[in-house]
KOLDOBA-120938 format. One record per residue (C-alpha): residue in one letter; x, y, z. Coordinates in steps of 0.02 Angstrom, whole numbers, padded with zeros to 5 digits, always signed. Layout:
<nodes>
AXYZ/...
</nodes>
This chain:
<nodes>
X+00000+00000+00000/X+00077+00167-00053/X+00114+00297+00082/X+00049+00442-00025/X-00100+00440-00140/X-00081+00475-00325/X-00190+00630-00307/X-00079+00698-00168/X+00077+00668-00272/X-00001+00752-00424/X-00046+00903-00317/X+00132+00910-00250/X+00205+00903-00426/X+00086+01041-00482/X+00141+01156-00341/X+00324+01120-00371/X+00305+01163-00555/X+00215+01324-00509/X+00355+01369-00388/X+00485+01338-00524/X+00392+01450-00647/X+00376+01587-00516/X+00562+01576-00481/X+00602+01591-00667/X+00497+01750-00677/X+00582+01820-00522/X+00756+01788-00594/X+00710+01867-00761/X+00637+02021-00674/X+00803+02053-00586/X+00906+02072-00745/X+00977+02245-00779/X+00886+02350-00908/X+01013+02416-01037/X+00923+02582-01060/X+00929+02616-00873/X+01110+02559-00860/X+01154+02688-00993/X+01065+02826-00895/X+01159+02782-00736/X+01328+02793-00819/X+01306+02967-00895/X+01322+03145-00833/X+01201+03274-00899/X+01256+03454-00920/X+01112+03577-00908/X+01111+03766-00922/X+01142+03804-00738/X+01202+03639-00667/X+01253+03461-00705/X+01156+03303-00659/X+01220+03128-00623/X+01106+02979-00593/X+01179+02864-00460/X+01127+02699-00388/X+01108+02703-00199/X+01099+02553-00085/X+01013+02547+00083/X+01182+02549+00170/X+01232+02708+00073/X+01074+02796+00129/X+01094+02739+00309/X+01275+02796+00315/X+01245+02969+00241/X+01082+03008+00333/X+01111+02923+00501/X+00967+02805+00466/X+00951+02627+00523/X+01022+02518+00384/X+00980+02346+00317/X+00949+02201+00434/X+01111+02105+00460/X+01145+01938+00541/X+01280+01947+00673/X+01405+01806+00658/
</nodes>
């Protein structure tokens, strides 16, 4: 007598396949966008000032503004 029913195993396989597809979408959504990468790397000279677009991390913001930073695990 099998430990798990065929219906239970089919349900498990269905959910595992759904999780895999969700993971694929997540990985694809984290790829850099070339148009945005180009914007980040350029400086823009305007009439009265210049503009640079920079990428900031949570730790950069915390350091510069005395904010609480990202959660960290103490080793």
